C-alpha positions as CSV (number, residue, x, y, z in Angstrom):
1,M,0.0,0.0,0.0
2,I,2.9,2.4,0.6
3,R,4.0,2.2,-3.1
4,F,0.4,2.8,-4.1
5,F,0.1,6.0,-2.1
6,I,3.6,7.2,-3.1
7,I,2.8,6.8,-6.8
8,M,-0.6,8.4,-6.3
9,A,1.0,11.4,-4.5
10,L,3.6,11.8,-7.3
11,V,0.8,11.9,-9.9
12,V,-1.1,14.5,-7.8
13,V,2.0,16.7,-7.2
14,G,3.1,16.5,-10.9
15,D,-0.4,17.3,-12.1
16,Q,-0.8,20.2,-9.7
17,L,2.7,21.7,-10.5
18,T,2.0,21.6,-14.2
19,K,-1.4,23.3,-13.7
20,V,0.1,26.0,-11.5
21,S,2.7,26.7,-14.1
22,I,-0.1,27.1,-16.7
23,L,-2.2,29.3,-14.4
24,D,0.9,31.5,-13.7
25,N,2.0,31.8,-17.3
26,F,-1.1,31.8,-19.5
27,A,-4.3,33.7,-19.7
28,L,-7.4,31.7,-20.4
29,Y,-7.3,30.5,-24.1
30,D,-3.7,31.6,-24.6
31,S,-1.8,29.1,-26.7
32,T,1.9,28.4,-27.4
33,A,3.0,26.1,-30.2
34,V,5.4,23.4,-28.9
35,I,5.4,21.3,-32.1
36,P,3.8,23.4,-34.8
37,G,1.0,21.6,-36.6
38,F,0.8,19.0,-33.9
39,F,1.0,20.1,-30.2
40,N,0.3,23.3,-28.3
41,L,0.1,24.3,-24.7
42,T,-3.3,25.9,-24.5
43,F,-5.0,27.1,-21.3
44,L,-8.6,25.9,-21.2
45,R,-11.1,25.1,-18.4
46,N,-13.4,22.1,-18.4
47,S,-16.3,22.5,-16.1
48,G,-17.8,19.1,-17.2
49,A,-16.5,15.6,-17.4
50,A,-14.6,14.0,-20.2
51,F,-15.0,16.0,-23.4
52,G,-17.0,18.6,-21.5
53,M,-20.0,16.4,-20.7
54,L,-22.3,17.8,-18.0
55,S,-20.7,21.3,-18.3
56,G,-24.1,22.9,-18.6
57,M,-25.2,21.7,-15.2
58,P,-25.3,24.1,-12.2
59,L,-21.9,24.4,-10.4
60,L,-23.0,23.1,-7.0
61,W,-24.6,20.0,-8.6
62,R,-21.4,19.3,-10.7
63,Q,-19.2,19.7,-7.6
64,I,-21.3,17.3,-5.5
65,F,-21.5,14.8,-8.4
66,F,-17.8,14.8,-9.4
67,I,-16.5,14.8,-5.8
68,S,-18.9,11.9,-4.9
69,I,-17.8,9.9,-7.9
70,A,-14.1,10.5,-7.1
71,V,-14.6,9.4,-3.5
72,V,-16.5,6.2,-4.5
73,A,-13.8,5.5,-7.1
74,L,-10.9,6.0,-4.6
75,V,-12.6,3.7,-2.1
76,A,-13.0,1.1,-4.9
77,L,-9.4,1.6,-6.0
78,V,-8.0,1.1,-2.5
79,L,-10.1,-2.1,-2.0
80,M,-9.0,-3.4,-5.4
81,Q,-5.4,-2.5,-4.6
82,R,-5.5,-4.4,-1.3
83,K,-6.7,-7.5,-3.1
84,M,-5.1,-7.4,-6.6
85,G,-2.0,-5.4,-5.8
86,K,-0.6,-8.4,-3.8
87,E,-1.0,-10.6,-6.9
88,N,0.7,-8.4,-9.4
89,A,2.7,-5.1,-8.8
90,W,1.3,-3.8,-12.1
91,Y,-2.1,-3.4,-10.4
92,T,-0.5,-1.1,-7.8
93,L,0.8,1.1,-10.7
94,C,-2.5,1.2,-12.6
95,F,-4.7,1.8,-9.5
96,A,-2.3,4.5,-8.2
97,L,-2.3,6.3,-11.6
98,I,-6.1,6.3,-11.8
99,G,-6.4,7.4,-8.1
100,G,-3.8,10.2,-8.5
101,G,-5.5,11.4,-11.6
102,A,-8.9,11.5,-9.9
103,V,-7.5,13.4,-6.9
104,G,-5.7,15.9,-9.2
105,N,-8.9,16.7,-11.1
106,V,-11.0,16.9,-7.9
107,I,-8.5,19.4,-6.4
108,D,-9.1,21.6,-9.5
109,R,-12.9,21.4,-9.1
110,V,-12.6,22.4,-5.4
111,L,-10.1,25.2,-6.0
112,Y,-11.3,26.6,-9.3
113,G,-14.8,25.1,-10.0
114,S,-13.4,23.5,-13.2
115,V,-10.5,21.4,-14.4
116,V,-7.4,23.1,-15.9
117,D,-6.6,21.5,-19.3
118,F,-3.6,22.5,-21.4
119,L,-2.3,19.6,-23.5
120,D,-3.6,20.3,-27.0
121,F,-2.8,17.8,-29.7
122,Y,-4.1,18.3,-33.3
123,I,-3.5,17.7,-36.9
124,G,-4.6,20.5,-39.2
125,K,-7.9,21.8,-37.9
126,Y,-8.7,18.6,-36.1
127,H,-8.0,18.9,-32.4
128,W,-8.2,16.2,-29.8
129,P,-10.0,17.6,-26.7
130,A,-7.5,19.3,-24.5
131,F,-6.4,17.4,-21.4
132,N,-3.9,17.4,-18.5
133,V,-1.5,15.3,-16.6
134,A,-4.2,13.8,-14.3
135,D,-6.2,12.8,-17.4
136,S,-3.1,11.2,-18.9
137,A,-2.5,9.3,-15.7
138,I,-6.1,8.0,-15.6
139,F,-5.8,6.9,-19.3
140,V,-2.5,5.1,-18.8
141,G,-3.8,3.4,-15.6
142,V,-6.9,2.2,-17.3
143,T,-4.9,1.0,-20.3
144,I,-2.5,-1.0,-18.0
145,F,-5.5,-2.4,-16.2
146,L,-7.2,-3.5,-19.4
147,L,-4.0,-5.1,-20.7
148,L,-3.5,-7.0,-17.5
149,Q,-7.1,-8.3,-17.8
150,V,-6.4,-9.5,-21.4
151,F,-3.1,-11.1,-20.7
152,E,-4.2,-12.7,-17.4
153,G,-7.3,-14.0,-19.1
154,E,-5.1,-15.6,-21.8
155,E,-2.9,-17.2,-19.2
156,K,-5.9,-18.6,-17.3
157,Q,-7.3,-19.9,-20.6
158,E,-4.0,-21.6,-21.4
159,V,-4.0,-23.3,-18.0
160,V,-7.6,-24.5,-18.5
161,E,-6.7,-25.9,-22.0
162,Q,-3.6,-27.6,-20.6
163,E,-5.5,-29.2,-17.7
164,G,-8.5,-30.2,-20.0
C-alpha cells in the first residue's frame, strides 16, 4: 500500500505543479506552439466531465456529483489494490495512476470550479479535446488495467486448456 500512495502522491504533485505553471504563465485561451502543426500548450477550463460532458449543469450539482464519484472511485481503487496489488505489482501502478489522476482533477474542481486543461494535440484543424497530466495518468492506468485483464485472461485460458 505504501507504493500505491507514493505513486498516487507523485501523480497529484506532478499534475498540480503543471497546472500551477499554466495558471501562472497563461491567460485563459492563450496558446503556445510546442510542435507546430501537432501540439500546443493551450490554457482551457473544463467544467464538465470527459470532453465537456455535463458542463451545462449548475456548479453546485457538478461539484457534488464529481466529488462523490471520485470518493467512490478512490474507495474502490483502495479495495482493489488491497486484493489485486498483492497478486501483481502492475495493479499497484495502474490503480495509483487512476487514483492520483482522480484526486488531481478533484483538487481543481474544489479550488477553481473546473479542471485546468492545457495539452492540445491536433492535426490541421482537427483537435483532440485538451487534457492534463491527471487525465493522462487515468488513461495510462486504465490501459494498463485492461492489458492486465487481457493477458491474465489468456494465461488462465491456457491453464484450463492444458488441464483439460
